C-alpha angles and dihedrals in degrees: 000000000000114000131198125205124200119186117042101186128128093308107021093051091061094044091052091048090053091055090052093047089052089060101257119144103244135186115194139194138182127165086234097070093196091067091066096057096088090050090051088053089052091055103267123138114241118219129201096224143011088255090057090050091053093048091054097044141070092210134007134220121201133191111184138161103242145009090254092056091046090053093048092050091046090055089057094044092053092060091071108011115121118246109258093030122134126234108208110198117202093174122107106248135164118260093248090051091051093050093045093048090047087058092051091048091049091059087063094047092256125130124214127224113185113213112167115176133221138189104071141284092278091062091046088056089056095044088244102111122125116252120208112199132197125180144064115343089228092058091045091055092045093055099032094107091055092045090050088053092060099038142029097213120045123186122189099206098184136263125359111301095033094095091049090058097048093043091055090048092053093048092046089055092047093054092047089050091049094056090044092049091053090053091047094050090047091053088052093049096046089044090061097251124145102254096215091054091042091053090050092048092050090048089056094046140081087257096066125114138181088255092053092049094048115021091031088068092055091051092052090048091050096228094102084195104157094137092236123108137221089243092056091047091052091048091055094043088052090056089050093052089050091053090048090056093044096048096037095243119145108227103193097159093042090050092052091046091050090054091048091053090048087057090047092053091047091053103036104019133250094278093056117112113273089231088065086078084089089058089070088070093040091053094043092054098034088234125122125209100221126147134168124253102037125120127246090221134020115248 
């Protein structure tokens, strides 16, 4: 099958590259033309618009920053997409957005498979990210080889909307863990502990987390460079708060974390790295959390 990929940013660029490396015939597009050059060098075709991608492809992946952008791109895809084609959406969207966009796609004879990813950009670069899938089992099986090209662990969560719920849950936990890890590292620093040894001890303890083991290293380096912004964190936390209201679940920790990220955006801006949320505490206490031997970016 010929696949298209629209959206070659921090995450989508790696996912598209994984499809190409796996031997799929891929046509790519991003409004920033320079982002497509590495894919061209890998053998992909580069289109000048989403409509051109759809015309050259049997099925199209997208990875985009917001529901509004996804909807705008879908409108362009539908002008040339073949009836019976699948739109595979790697973006993180709310459940209502997924169901609404699936309806719009259906009017053009296109079926939607939601496939948001989780685990971090560094895992996407290695083709080892986790893929959370929602949609018809038949579609899931049809595109399973392509999904296995972009990720090492694939979970079919159920019908459309299911993946949106679990993706928001995983991100909500990650942001809570991030704020908690900053507080833990600050306790270690103010308590006179060597931060490198403290990080290692936490990693080997019952208190560890994926966020501590990955993003914690970027905090200790001081780069904070996780390639994920405050705005994106607030988008996902907003989805979580909406689910809490809909399902009648009090989300005390998520609510506090949402407020903390709102402060982070106010201080550092929406395009600041989400890991800079820890810098709020560093700045408030005039104490940095630096240690030797940690990378500026995760590999």
